N, CA, C and O atoms as CSV, one atom per row, in Angstrom:
chain,resi,resn,atom,element,x,y,z
A,1,MET,N,N,46.930,57.249,-156.623
A,1,MET,CA,C,47.711,57.565,-155.428
A,1,MET,C,C,47.111,58.788,-154.744
A,1,MET,O,O,46.864,59.811,-155.383
A,2,ILE,N,N,46.887,58.673,-153.478
A,2,ILE,CA,C,46.310,59.765,-152.697
A,2,ILE,C,C,47.441,60.635,-152.166
A,2,ILE,O,O,48.385,60.121,-151.565
A,3,PRO,N,N,47.357,61.959,-152.382
A,3,PRO,CA,C,48.440,62.842,-151.966
A,3,PRO,C,C,48.595,62.929,-150.459
A,3,PRO,O,O,47.632,62.777,-149.707
A,4,ASP,N,N,49.829,63.178,-150.032
A,4,ASP,CA,C,50.152,63.398,-148.631
A,4,ASP,C,C,49.957,64.878,-148.348
A,4,ASP,O,O,50.374,65.715,-149.148
A,5,SER,N,N,49.342,65.211,-147.243
A,5,SER,CA,C,49.067,66.616,-146.918
A,5,SER,C,C,50.291,67.341,-146.362
A,5,SER,O,O,50.198,68.517,-146.012
A,6,GLY,N,N,51.413,66.676,-146.277
A,6,GLY,CA,C,52.625,67.322,-145.788
A,6,GLY,C,C,52.958,66.969,-144.353
A,6,GLY,O,O,54.088,67.192,-143.918
A,7,ASN,N,N,52.016,66.427,-143.607
A,7,ASN,CA,C,52.264,66.059,-142.216
A,7,ASN,C,C,52.168,64.548,-142.016
A,7,ASN,O,O,51.981,64.069,-140.898
A,8,GLY,N,N,52.299,63.810,-143.111
A,8,GLY,CA,C,52.237,62.359,-143.037
A,8,GLY,C,C,50.826,61.807,-143.104
A,8,GLY,O,O,50.640,60.591,-143.092
A,9,VAL,N,N,49.834,62.673,-143.175
A,9,VAL,CA,C,48.440,62.234,-143.256
A,9,VAL,C,C,47.983,62.377,-144.701
A,9,VAL,O,O,48.128,63.441,-145.302
A,10,LYS,N,N,47.439,61.320,-145.247
A,10,LYS,CA,C,46.984,61.354,-146.637
A,10,LYS,C,C,45.691,62.151,-146.746
A,10,LYS,O,O,44.724,61.903,-146.026
A,11,SER,N,N,45.697,63.105,-147.652
A,11,SER,CA,C,44.525,63.961,-147.866
A,11,SER,C,C,43.422,63.206,-148.588
A,11,SER,O,O,43.666,62.234,-149.303
A,12,CYS,N,N,42.206,63.682,-148.380
A,12,CYS,CA,C,41.066,63.163,-149.137
A,12,CYS,C,C,41.210,63.610,-150.590
A,12,CYS,O,O,41.853,64.620,-150.879
A,13,ASP,N,N,40.612,62.857,-151.487
A,13,ASP,CA,C,40.565,63.251,-152.885
A,13,ASP,C,C,39.500,64.333,-153.018
A,13,ASP,O,O,38.305,64.042,-152.974
A,14,ALA,N,N,39.929,65.561,-153.179
A,14,ALA,CA,C,39.026,66.708,-153.182
A,14,ALA,C,C,37.994,66.662,-154.303
A,14,ALA,O,O,37.005,67.394,-154.247
A,15,GLY,N,N,38.190,65.837,-155.305
A,15,GLY,CA,C,37.274,65.781,-156.430
A,15,GLY,C,C,36.266,64.652,-156.367
A,15,GLY,O,O,35.572,64.392,-157.350
A,16,LYS,N,N,36.169,63.964,-155.216
A,16,LYS,CA,C,35.307,62.783,-155.137
A,16,LYS,C,C,34.280,62.879,-154.014
A,16,LYS,O,O,34.593,63.234,-152.878
A,17,LEU,N,N,33.038,62.548,-154.378
A,17,LEU,CA,C,31.937,62.467,-153.428
A,17,LEU,C,C,31.352,61.065,-153.521
A,17,LEU,O,O,31.429,60.425,-154.570
A,18,LEU,N,N,30.771,60.591,-152.435
A,18,LEU,CA,C,30.162,59.261,-152.411
A,18,LEU,C,C,28.770,59.354,-151.798
A,18,LEU,O,O,28.599,59.882,-150.699
A,19,VAL,N,N,27.781,58.837,-152.517
A,19,VAL,CA,C,26.395,58.828,-152.059
A,19,VAL,C,C,26.006,57.393,-151.743
A,19,VAL,O,O,26.173,56.498,-152.571
A,20,VAL,N,N,25.478,57.177,-150.522
A,20,VAL,CA,C,25.134,55.841,-150.062
A,20,VAL,C,C,23.687,55.804,-149.595
A,20,VAL,O,O,23.302,56.521,-148.672
A,21,ASP,N,N,22.892,54.962,-150.242
A,21,ASP,CA,C,21.511,54.767,-149.824
A,21,ASP,C,C,21.045,53.443,-150.405
A,21,ASP,O,O,21.314,53.142,-151.568
A,22,ASP,N,N,20.354,52.658,-149.606
A,22,ASP,CA,C,19.884,51.355,-150.095
A,22,ASP,C,C,18.686,51.492,-151.026
A,22,ASP,O,O,18.355,50.544,-151.737
A,23,ASP,N,N,18.033,52.643,-151.039
A,23,ASP,CA,C,16.918,52.901,-151.945
A,23,ASP,C,C,17.484,53.483,-153.242
A,23,ASP,O,O,17.941,54.626,-153.274
A,24,THR,N,N,17.448,52.688,-154.300
A,24,THR,CA,C,18.049,53.087,-155.569
A,24,THR,C,C,17.485,54.400,-156.087
A,24,THR,O,O,18.244,55.244,-156.564
A,25,ALA,N,N,16.181,54.593,-156.004
A,25,ALA,CA,C,15.562,55.822,-156.514
A,25,ALA,C,C,16.053,57.046,-155.741
A,25,ALA,O,O,16.349,58.081,-156.338
A,26,VAL,N,N,16.139,56.932,-154.432
A,26,VAL,CA,C,16.626,58.048,-153.608
A,26,VAL,C,C,18.087,58.329,-153.934
A,26,VAL,O,O,18.476,59.479,-154.139
A,27,ARG,N,N,18.890,57.278,-153.981
A,27,ARG,CA,C,20.327,57.426,-154.262
A,27,ARG,C,C,20.548,58.104,-155.607
A,27,ARG,O,O,21.338,59.043,-155.705
A,28,ARG,N,N,19.867,57.641,-156.629
A,28,ARG,CA,C,20.062,58.208,-157.972
A,28,ARG,C,C,19.552,59.648,-158.050
A,28,ARG,O,O,20.127,60.466,-158.768
A,29,SER,N,N,18.490,59.963,-157.324
A,29,SER,CA,C,17.995,61.344,-157.288
A,29,SER,C,C,19.038,62.273,-156.671
A,29,SER,O,O,19.297,63.362,-157.184
A,30,ILE,N,N,19.625,61.832,-155.577
A,30,ILE,CA,C,20.662,62.636,-154.919
A,30,ILE,C,C,21.861,62.806,-155.847
A,30,ILE,O,O,22.409,63.902,-155.963
A,31,VAL,N,N,22.266,61.731,-156.503
A,31,VAL,CA,C,23.402,61.806,-157.433
A,31,VAL,C,C,23.105,62.810,-158.545
A,31,VAL,O,O,23.974,63.608,-158.897
A,32,ARG,N,N,21.901,62.786,-159.101
A,32,ARG,CA,C,21.538,63.726,-160.171
A,32,ARG,C,C,21.583,65.175,-159.682
A,32,ARG,O,O,22.080,66.056,-160.384
A,33,ILE,N,N,21.070,65.417,-158.493
A,33,ILE,CA,C,21.100,66.770,-157.933
A,33,ILE,C,C,22.541,67.243,-157.760
A,33,ILE,O,O,22.895,68.348,-158.173
A,34,LEU,N,N,23.358,66.406,-157.153
A,34,LEU,CA,C,24.753,66.796,-156.910
A,34,LEU,C,C,25.527,66.967,-158.210
A,34,LEU,O,O,26.346,67.878,-158.327
A,35,ALA,N,N,25.278,66.102,-159.186
A,35,ALA,CA,C,25.959,66.210,-160.482
A,35,ALA,C,C,25.601,67.527,-161.178
A,35,ALA,O,O,26.439,68.130,-161.848
A,36,TYR,N,N,24.371,67.959,-161.017
A,36,TYR,CA,C,23.940,69.220,-161.624
A,36,TYR,C,C,24.624,70.421,-160.957
A,36,TYR,O,O,25.120,71.313,-161.645
A,37,TYR,N,N,24.650,70.443,-159.629
A,37,TYR,CA,C,25.190,71.582,-158.905
A,37,TYR,C,C,26.709,71.537,-158.726
A,37,TYR,O,O,27.346,72.569,-158.515
A,38,PHE,N,N,27.274,70.355,-158.809
A,38,PHE,CA,C,28.722,70.207,-158.628
A,38,PHE,C,C,29.306,69.380,-159.779
A,38,PHE,O,O,29.815,68.282,-159.557
A,39,PRO,N,N,29.233,69.907,-161.012
A,39,PRO,CA,C,29.665,69.121,-162.175
A,39,PRO,C,C,31.159,68.798,-162.192
A,39,PRO,O,O,31.588,67.885,-162.897
A,40,GLU,N,N,31.938,69.532,-161.432
A,40,GLU,CA,C,33.386,69.304,-161.403
A,40,GLU,C,C,33.791,68.121,-160.514
A,40,GLU,O,O,34.959,67.733,-160.493
A,41,TYR,N,N,32.835,67.553,-159.785
A,41,TYR,CA,C,33.130,66.447,-158.882
A,41,TYR,C,C,32.705,65.116,-159.476
A,41,TYR,O,O,31.696,65.020,-160.174
A,42,GLU,N,N,33.492,64.093,-159.184
A,42,GLU,CA,C,33.125,62.725,-159.545
A,42,GLU,C,C,32.278,62.184,-158.407
A,42,GLU,O,O,32.683,62.235,-157.245
A,43,ILE,N,N,31.110,61.669,-158.738
A,43,ILE,CA,C,30.197,61.193,-157.710
A,43,ILE,C,C,30.014,59.696,-157.856
A,43,ILE,O,O,29.496,59.213,-158.863
A,44,ASP,N,N,30.443,58.973,-156.843
A,44,ASP,CA,C,30.270,57.525,-156.805
A,44,ASP,C,C,29.027,57.214,-155.989
A,44,ASP,O,O,28.552,58.052,-155.223
A,45,GLU,N,N,28.507,56.014,-156.155
A,45,GLU,CA,C,27.336,55.622,-155.376
A,45,GLU,C,C,27.469,54.183,-154.904
A,45,GLU,O,O,28.110,53.347,-155.541
A,46,ALA,N,N,26.835,53.926,-153.756
A,46,ALA,CA,C,26.862,52.594,-153.153
A,46,ALA,C,C,25.531,52.336,-152.470
A,46,ALA,O,O,24.811,53.267,-152.111
A,47,GLN,N,N,25.212,51.051,-152.293
A,47,GLN,CA,C,23.915,50.680,-151.729
A,47,GLN,C,C,23.953,50.328,-150.249
A,47,GLN,O,O,22.893,50.173,-149.642
A,48,ASP,N,N,25.129,50.196,-149.643
A,48,ASP,CA,C,25.192,49.915,-148.205
A,48,ASP,C,C,26.558,50.268,-147.651
A,48,ASP,O,O,27.503,50.520,-148.399
A,49,GLY,N,N,26.648,50.283,-146.333
A,49,GLY,CA,C,27.872,50.688,-145.664
A,49,GLY,C,C,29.064,49.792,-145.912
A,49,GLY,O,O,30.200,50.267,-145.923
A,50,ALA,N,N,28.833,48.502,-146.111
A,50,ALA,CA,C,29.951,47.587,-146.369
A,50,ALA,C,C,30.625,47.922,-147.696
A,50,ALA,O,O,31.851,47.894,-147.799
A,51,VAL,N,N,29.828,48.237,-148.700
A,51,VAL,CA,C,30.370,48.628,-150.006
A,51,VAL,C,C,31.120,49.950,-149.881
A,51,VAL,O,O,32.160,50.138,-150.512
A,52,VAL,N,N,30.598,50.861,-149.071
A,52,VAL,CA,C,31.236,52.160,-148.859
A,52,VAL,C,C,32.656,51.996,-148.348
A,52,VAL,O,O,33.580,52.639,-148.845
A,53,LEU,N,N,32.823,51.153,-147.377
A,53,LEU,CA,C,34.142,50.948,-146.786
A,53,LEU,C,C,35.146,50.496,-147.840
A,53,LEU,O,O,36.262,51.014,-147.892
A,54,GLU,N,N,34.770,49.550,-148.669
A,54,GLU,CA,C,35.677,49.067,-149.723
A,54,GLU,C,C,35.943,50.147,-150.770
A,54,GLU,O,O,37.078,50.299,-151.222
A,55,MET,N,N,34.923,50.891,-151.158
A,55,MET,CA,C,35.107,51.970,-152.131
A,55,MET,C,C,36.006,53.062,-151.560
A,55,MET,O,O,36.888,53.575,-152.248
A,56,PHE,N,N,35.775,53.411,-150.302
A,56,PHE,CA,C,36.560,54.467,-149.669
A,56,PHE,C,C,38.041,54.102,-149.606
A,56,PHE,O,O,38.894,54.960,-149.832
A,57,LYS,N,N,38.352,52.876,-149.312
A,57,LYS,CA,C,39.753,52.444,-149.230
A,57,LYS,C,C,40.475,52.635,-150.562
A,57,LYS,O,O,41.692,52.819,-150.589
A,58,LYS,N,N,39.727,52.591,-151.669
A,58,LYS,CA,C,40.322,52.760,-153.002
A,58,LYS,C,C,40.298,54.203,-153.480
A,58,LYS,O,O,41.183,54.609,-154.233
A,59,GLN,N,N,39.314,54.984,-153.067
A,59,GLN,CA,C,39.102,56.314,-153.627
A,59,GLN,C,C,39.352,57.474,-152.667
A,59,GLN,O,O,39.728,58.557,-153.117
A,60,HIS,N,N,39.159,57.291,-151.379
A,60,HIS,CA,C,39.345,58.312,-150.345
A,60,HIS,C,C,38.533,59.576,-150.649
A,60,HIS,O,O,39.080,60.664,-150.827
A,61,HIS,N,N,37.241,59.395,-150.699
A,61,HIS,CA,C,36.298,60.473,-150.989
A,61,HIS,C,C,36.380,61.594,-149.958
A,61,HIS,O,O,36.628,61.350,-148.777
A,62,LYS,N,N,36.172,62.814,-150.414
A,62,LYS,CA,C,36.188,63.974,-149.513
A,62,LYS,C,C,34.914,64.043,-148.684
A,62,LYS,O,O,34.959,64.372,-147.498
A,63,ILE,N,N,33.771,63.732,-149.308
A,63,ILE,CA,C,32.490,63.780,-148.609
A,63,ILE,C,C,31.733,62.485,-148.876
A,63,ILE,O,O,31.679,61.996,-150.005
A,64,ILE,N,N,31.154,61.943,-147.815
A,64,ILE,CA,C,30.291,60.778,-147.935
A,64,ILE,C,C,28.916,61.183,-147.428
A,64,ILE,O,O,28.748,61.549,-146.264
A,65,LEU,N,N,27.938,61.113,-148.319
A,65,LEU,CA,C,26.553,61.370,-147.952
A,65,LEU,C,C,25.922,60.005,-147.744
A,65,LEU,O,O,25.792,59.228,-148.690
A,66,SER,N,N,25.531,59.710,-146.518
A,66,SER,CA,C,25.081,58.361,-146.192
A,66,SER,C,C,23.749,58.316,-145.464
A,66,SER,O,O,23.521,59.031,-144.488
A,67,ASP,N,N,22.878,57.456,-145.970
A,67,ASP,CA,C,21.651,57.130,-145.255
A,67,ASP,C,C,22.065,56.488,-143.932
A,67,ASP,O,O,23.074,55.785,-143.871
A,68,LEU,N,N,21.299,56.722,-142.888
A,68,LEU,CA,C,21.609,56.103,-141.592
A,68,LEU,C,C,21.066,54.688,-141.472
A,68,LEU,O,O,21.702,53.833,-140.856
A,69,HIS,N,N,19.911,54.433,-142.047
A,69,HIS,CA,C,19.247,53.137,-141.871
A,69,HIS,C,C,19.328,52.324,-143.151
A,69,HIS,O,O,18.589,52.566,-144.105
A,70,MET,N,N,20.247,51.345,-143.159
A,70,MET,CA,C,20.452,50.475,-144.319
A,70,MET,C,C,20.732,49.063,-143.823
A,70,MET,O,O,21.228,48.876,-142.711
A,71,PRO,N,N,20.415,48.073,-144.646
A,71,PRO,CA,C,20.775,46.701,-144.285
A,71,PRO,C,C,22.285,46.494,-144.434
A,71,PRO,O,O,22.979,47.337,-145.003
A,72,ILE,N,N,22.765,45.416,-143.943
A,72,ILE,CA,C,24.175,44.976,-143.995
A,72,ILE,C,C,25.042,45.826,-143.071
A,72,ILE,O,O,25.581,45.308,-142.093
A,73,MET,N,N,25.190,47.122,-143.358
A,73,MET,CA,C,25.939,48.018,-142.476
A,73,MET,C,C,25.294,49.399,-142.591
A,73,MET,O,O,25.230,49.969,-143.680
A,74,ASN,N,N,24.819,49.933,-141.468
A,74,ASN,CA,C,24.152,51.228,-141.522
A,74,ASN,C,C,25.169,52.375,-141.582
A,74,ASN,O,O,26.376,52.152,-141.496
A,75,GLY,N,N,24.667,53.591,-141.729
A,75,GLY,CA,C,25.534,54.746,-141.880
A,75,GLY,C,C,26.423,55.023,-140.685
A,75,GLY,O,O,27.573,55.432,-140.846
A,76,GLU,N,N,25.901,54.805,-139.486
A,76,GLU,CA,C,26.709,55.027,-138.287
A,76,GLU,C,C,27.850,54.006,-138.201
A,76,GLU,O,O,28.975,54.353,-137.843
A,77,GLU,N,N,27.550,52.755,-138.529
A,77,GLU,CA,C,28.595,51.726,-138.522
A,77,GLU,C,C,29.653,52.014,-139.583
A,77,GLU,O,O,30.847,51.853,-139.332
A,78,ALA,N,N,29.215,52.439,-140.766
A,78,ALA,CA,C,30.167,52.785,-141.827
A,78,ALA,C,C,31.072,53.928,-141.367
A,78,ALA,O,O,32.284,53.887,-141.581
A,79,PHE,N,N,30.488,54.945,-140.737
A,79,PHE,CA,C,31.260,56.064,-140.206
A,79,PHE,C,C,32.331,55.553,-139.233
A,79,PHE,O,O,33.497,55.933,-139.333
A,80,SER,N,N,31.930,54.694,-138.297
A,80,SER,CA,C,32.866,54.167,-137.298
A,80,SER,C,C,34.006,53.379,-137.937
A,80,SER,O,O,35.164,53.530,-137.547
A,81,HIS,N,N,33.682,52.544,-138.911
A,81,HIS,CA,C,34.715,51.752,-139.593
A,81,HIS,C,C,35.664,52.656,-140.387
A,81,HIS,O,O,36.876,52.440,-140.383
A,82,ILE,N,N,35.127,53.645,-141.051
A,82,ILE,CA,C,35.975,54.561,-141.825
A,82,ILE,C,C,36.844,55.390,-140.886
A,82,ILE,O,O,38.018,55.623,-141.173
A,83,LYS,N,N,36.283,55.833,-139.778
A,83,LYS,CA,C,37.063,56.602,-138.799
A,83,LYS,C,C,38.232,55.762,-138.276
A,83,LYS,O,O,39.354,56.256,-138.167
A,84,LYS,N,N,37.971,54.512,-137.958
A,84,LYS,CA,C,39.028,53.611,-137.482
A,84,LYS,C,C,40.071,53.391,-138.567
A,84,LYS,O,O,41.271,53.454,-138.297
A,85,PHE,N,N,39.625,53.134,-139.788
A,85,PHE,CA,C,40.544,52.926,-140.912
A,85,PHE,C,C,41.429,54.154,-141.111
A,85,PHE,O,O,42.641,54.021,-141.278
A,86,CYS,N,N,40.840,55.338,-141.095
A,86,CYS,CA,C,41.600,56.577,-141.293
A,86,CYS,C,C,42.639,56.765,-140.191
A,86,CYS,O,O,43.778,57.148,-140.462
A,87,SER,N,N,42.248,56.499,-138.967
A,87,SER,CA,C,43.168,56.632,-137.841
A,87,SER,C,C,44.343,55.660,-137.964
A,87,SER,O,O,45.497,56.040,-137.761
A,88,GLU,N,N,44.045,54.424,-138.291
A,88,GLU,CA,C,45.087,53.400,-138.400
A,88,GLU,C,C,46.028,53.623,-139.587
A,88,GLU,O,O,47.195,53.234,-139.540
A,89,ASN,N,N,45.515,54.252,-140.652
A,89,ASN,CA,C,46.302,54.406,-141.873
A,89,ASN,C,C,46.761,55.834,-142.142
A,89,ASN,O,O,47.318,56.125,-143.200
A,90,LYS,N,N,46.527,56.717,-141.184
A,90,LYS,CA,C,46.914,58.126,-141.296
A,90,LYS,C,C,46.317,58.775,-142.542
A,90,LYS,O,O,47.024,59.375,-143.352
A,91,TRP,N,N,45.017,58.639,-142.670
A,91,TRP,CA,C,44.255,59.284,-143.729
A,91,TRP,C,C,43.370,60.339,-143.097
A,91,TRP,O,O,42.897,60.163,-141.975
A,92,HIS,N,N,43.145,61.426,-143.802
A,92,HIS,CA,C,42.169,62.412,-143.335
A,92,HIS,C,C,40.795,61.771,-143.329
A,92,HIS,O,O,40.451,60.996,-144.222
A,93,MET,N,N,40.026,62.098,-142.329
A,93,MET,CA,C,38.653,61.610,-142.219
A,93,MET,C,C,37.778,62.403,-143.179
A,93,MET,O,O,37.835,63.633,-143.188
A,94,PRO,N,N,36.974,61.728,-143.981
A,94,PRO,CA,C,36.067,62.474,-144.860
A,94,PRO,C,C,34.967,63.134,-144.050
A,94,PRO,O,O,34.720,62.768,-142.901
A,95,ARG,N,N,34.324,64.091,-144.648
A,95,ARG,CA,C,33.171,64.717,-144.016
A,95,ARG,C,C,31.952,63.870,-144.327
A,95,ARG,O,O,31.768,63.424,-145.460
A,96,PHE,N,N,31.132,63.653,-143.331
A,96,PHE,CA,C,29.916,62.853,-143.493
A,96,PHE,C,C,28.691,63.753,-143.447
A,96,PHE,O,O,28.566,64.620,-142.582
A,97,VAL,N,N,27.802,63.531,-144.386
A,97,VAL,CA,C,26.481,64.139,-144.363
A,97,VAL,C,C,25.527,62.964,-144.204
A,97,VAL,O,O,25.271,62.215,-145.147
A,98,PHE,N,N,25.012,62.822,-142.996
A,98,PHE,CA,C,24.058,61.745,-142.724
A,98,PHE,C,C,22.680,62.207,-143.170
A,98,PHE,O,O,22.340,63.385,-143.057
A,99,ILE,N,N,21.894,61.271,-143.675
A,99,ILE,CA,C,20.543,61.593,-144.117
A,99,ILE,C,C,19.627,60.461,-143.669
A,99,ILE,O,O,19.967,59.284,-143.792
A,100,SER,N,N,18.455,60.836,-143.146
A,100,SER,CA,C,17.563,59.806,-142.647
A,100,SER,C,C,16.117,60.276,-142.650
A,100,SER,O,O,15.822,61.455,-142.453
A,101,GLY,N,N,15.240,59.337,-142.874
A,101,GLY,CA,C,13.810,59.600,-142.770
A,101,GLY,C,C,13.288,59.310,-141.377
A,101,GLY,O,O,12.107,59.509,-141.094
A,102,TYR,N,N,14.170,58.840,-140.506
A,102,TYR,CA,C,13.801,58.500,-139.128
A,102,TYR,C,C,14.563,59.402,-138.175
A,102,TYR,O,O,15.517,60.072,-138.569
A,103,ASP,N,N,14.142,59.416,-136.935
A,103,ASP,CA,C,14.856,60.173,-135.922
A,103,ASP,C,C,16.225,59.533,-135.715
A,103,ASP,O,O,16.326,58.315,-135.569
A,104,ALA,N,N,17.256,60.331,-135.702
A,104,ALA,CA,C,18.617,59.820,-135.560
A,104,ALA,C,C,18.915,59.429,-134.118
A,104,ALA,O,O,18.353,59.986,-133.175
A,105,ASP,N,N,19.794,58.475,-133.975
A,105,ASP,CA,C,20.282,58.024,-132.681
A,105,ASP,C,C,20.992,59.183,-131.975
A,105,ASP,O,O,21.527,60.080,-132.626
A,106,CYS,N,N,20.991,59.155,-130.659
A,106,CYS,CA,C,21.647,60.207,-129.869
A,106,CYS,C,C,23.123,60.366,-130.214
A,106,CYS,O,O,23.641,61.482,-130.198
A,107,ARG,N,N,23.805,59.272,-130.524
A,107,ARG,CA,C,25.238,59.352,-130.859
A,107,ARG,C,C,25.462,60.200,-132.109
A,107,ARG,O,O,26.399,60.996,-132.158
A,108,ILE,N,N,24.609,60.036,-133.117
A,108,ILE,CA,C,24.743,60.825,-134.346
A,108,ILE,C,C,24.430,62.291,-134.056
A,108,ILE,O,O,25.132,63.182,-134.535
A,109,LYS,N,N,23.391,62.542,-133.283
A,109,LYS,CA,C,23.052,63.918,-132.929
A,109,LYS,C,C,24.197,64.590,-132.179
A,109,LYS,O,O,24.510,65.753,-132.434
A,110,GLU,N,N,24.822,63.863,-131.258
A,110,GLU,CA,C,25.959,64.403,-130.516
A,110,GLU,C,C,27.156,64.643,-131.425
A,110,GLU,O,O,27.851,65.650,-131.291
A,111,LEU,N,N,27.396,63.721,-132.348
A,111,LEU,CA,C,28.508,63.849,-133.284
A,111,LEU,C,C,28.370,65.123,-134.113
A,111,LEU,O,O,29.309,65.916,-134.190
A,112,VAL,N,N,27.214,65.324,-134.730
A,112,VAL,CA,C,27.051,66.495,-135.594
A,112,VAL,C,C,26.977,67.795,-134.788
A,112,VAL,O,O,27.304,68.864,-135.303
A,113,ALA,N,N,26.553,67.707,-133.536
A,113,ALA,CA,C,26.530,68.895,-132.684
A,113,ALA,C,C,27.938,69.297,-132.252
A,113,ALA,O,O,28.213,70.481,-132.055
A,114,SER,N,N,28.826,68.324,-132.105
A,114,SER,CA,C,30.178,68.597,-131.619
A,114,SER,C,C,31.209,68.769,-132.731
A,114,SER,O,O,32.318,69.233,-132.469
A,115,ASP,N,N,30.868,68.408,-133.960
A,115,ASP,CA,C,31.831,68.464,-135.060
A,115,ASP,C,C,31.127,68.964,-136.317
A,115,ASP,O,O,30.407,68.212,-136.973
A,116,THR,N,N,31.337,70.226,-136.644
A,116,THR,CA,C,30.628,70.833,-137.773
A,116,THR,C,C,31.087,70.326,-139.134
A,116,THR,O,O,30.505,70.703,-140.152
A,117,GLU,N,N,32.105,69.490,-139.179
A,117,GLU,CA,C,32.498,68.891,-140.459
A,117,GLU,C,C,31.446,67.886,-140.922
A,117,GLU,O,O,31.386,67.547,-142.104
A,118,HIS,N,N,30.633,67.421,-140.010
A,118,HIS,CA,C,29.587,66.452,-140.320
A,118,HIS,C,C,28.235,67.090,-140.057
A,118,HIS,O,O,28.129,68.032,-139.271
A,119,CYS,N,N,27.195,66.576,-140.715
A,119,CYS,CA,C,25.856,67.112,-140.455
A,119,CYS,C,C,24.806,66.028,-140.661
A,119,CYS,O,O,25.094,64.944,-141.167
A,120,LEU,N,N,23.595,66.348,-140.262
A,120,LEU,CA,C,22.463,65.438,-140.372
A,120,LEU,C,C,21.331,66.157,-141.087
A,120,LEU,O,O,20.933,67.257,-140.703
A,121,LEU,N,N,20.818,65.514,-142.139
A,121,LEU,CA,C,19.664,66.021,-142.874
A,121,LEU,C,C,18.524,65.021,-142.728
A,121,LEU,O,O,18.748,63.821,-142.572
A,122,HIS,N,N,17.315,65.528,-142.779
A,122,HIS,CA,C,16.143,64.665,-142.637
A,122,HIS,C,C,15.412,64.543,-143.960
A,122,HIS,O,O,15.171,65.538,-144.644
A,123,LYS,N,N,15.057,63.303,-144.318
A,123,LYS,CA,C,14.280,63.040,-145.534
A,123,LYS,C,C,12.825,63.369,-145.267
A,123,LYS,O,O,12.349,63.151,-144.153
A,124,PRO,N,N,12.123,63.870,-146.217
A,124,PRO,CA,C,12.639,64.295,-147.518
A,124,PRO,C,C,13.398,65.606,-147.366
A,124,PRO,O,O,12.980,66.493,-146.622
A,125,VAL,N,N,14.500,65.720,-148.067
A,125,VAL,CA,C,15.329,66.924,-147.977
A,125,VAL,C,C,15.195,67.714,-149.278
A,125,VAL,O,O,15.243,67.146,-150.369
A,126,ALA,N,N,15.030,69.008,-149.150
A,126,ALA,CA,C,14.943,69.878,-150.316
A,126,ALA,C,C,16.302,69.948,-151.013
A,126,ALA,O,O,17.347,69.905,-150.363
A,127,SER,N,N,16.275,70.054,-152.317
A,127,SER,CA,C,17.519,70.138,-153.095
A,127,SER,C,C,18.423,71.250,-152.593
A,127,SER,O,O,19.635,71.072,-152.470
A,128,LYS,N,N,17.820,72.410,-152.301
A,128,LYS,CA,C,18.604,73.557,-151.831
A,128,LYS,C,C,19.347,73.236,-150.545
A,128,LYS,O,O,20.521,73.579,-150.404
A,129,LYS,N,N,18.682,72.587,-149.617
A,129,LYS,CA,C,19.303,72.235,-148.331
A,129,LYS,C,C,20.426,71.208,-148.535
A,129,LYS,O,O,21.476,71.292,-147.898
A,130,LEU,N,N,20.195,70.252,-149.418
A,130,LEU,CA,C,21.209,69.240,-149.732
A,130,LEU,C,C,22.451,69.900,-150.335
A,130,LEU,O,O,23.574,69.617,-149.918
A,131,VAL,N,N,22.242,70.770,-151.307
A,131,VAL,CA,C,23.349,71.457,-151.971
A,131,VAL,C,C,24.104,72.353,-150.982
A,131,VAL,O,O,25.333,72.416,-151.017
A,132,GLU,N,N,23.388,73.032,-150.118
A,132,GLU,CA,C,24.038,73.874,-149.107
A,132,GLU,C,C,24.903,73.052,-148.159
A,132,GLU,O,O,26.016,73.454,-147.821
A,133,ALA,N,N,24.388,71.900,-147.731
A,133,ALA,CA,C,25.143,71.037,-146.803
A,133,ALA,C,C,26.422,70.519,-147.450
A,133,ALA,O,O,27.482,70.510,-146.824
A,134,ILE,N,N,26.319,70.090,-148.699
A,134,ILE,CA,C,27.512,69.589,-149.403
A,134,ILE,C,C,28.483,70.745,-149.672
A,134,ILE,O,O,29.680,70.625,-149.414
A,135,GLY,N,N,27.969,71.848,-150.184
A,135,GLY,CA,C,28.810,73.002,-150.485
A,135,GLY,C,C,29.574,73.508,-149.278
A,135,GLY,O,O,30.734,73.902,-149.403
A,136,ALA,N,N,28.949,73.503,-148.116
A,136,ALA,CA,C,29.604,73.965,-146.897
A,136,ALA,C,C,30.755,73.059,-146.471
A,136,ALA,O,O,31.631,73.475,-145.713
A,137,ARG,N,N,30.750,71.825,-146.959
A,137,ARG,CA,C,31.786,70.879,-146.560
A,137,ARG,C,C,32.879,70.692,-147.614
A,137,ARG,O,O,33.845,69.961,-147.395
A,138,LEU,N,N,32.720,71.351,-148.744
A,138,LEU,CA,C,33.745,71.274,-149.794
A,138,LEU,C,C,34.821,72.282,-149.489
A,138,LEU,O,O,35.790,72.397,-150.240
């Protein structure tokens, strides 16, 4: 059961992070880094945006670290679906840390420029930068 924040909006599960990347090696590397620096958090992983949406509905992760370019459903689409789901169900929106080896779409750049709860990292990303981005959003 996800707690109510007192204003009718269900809070994120402060102890849960979700890492999404279709590249298994990249995903597992990120999970290992985060597990080392944030041992008190439960870290789930998924291979695409469609899986993320289903996992999020059950777990309500506080932070979702998502690759932007994935098959089935990319990171931007997953963000949009989760944002809609949160709005419709009165859930707090998780913080997104987008990560990509390619230049991000203008919409993502505008999103992270206008809302500091979310950010964009570029692959390859140094462990220190990854940990700082996650830590700033906890």
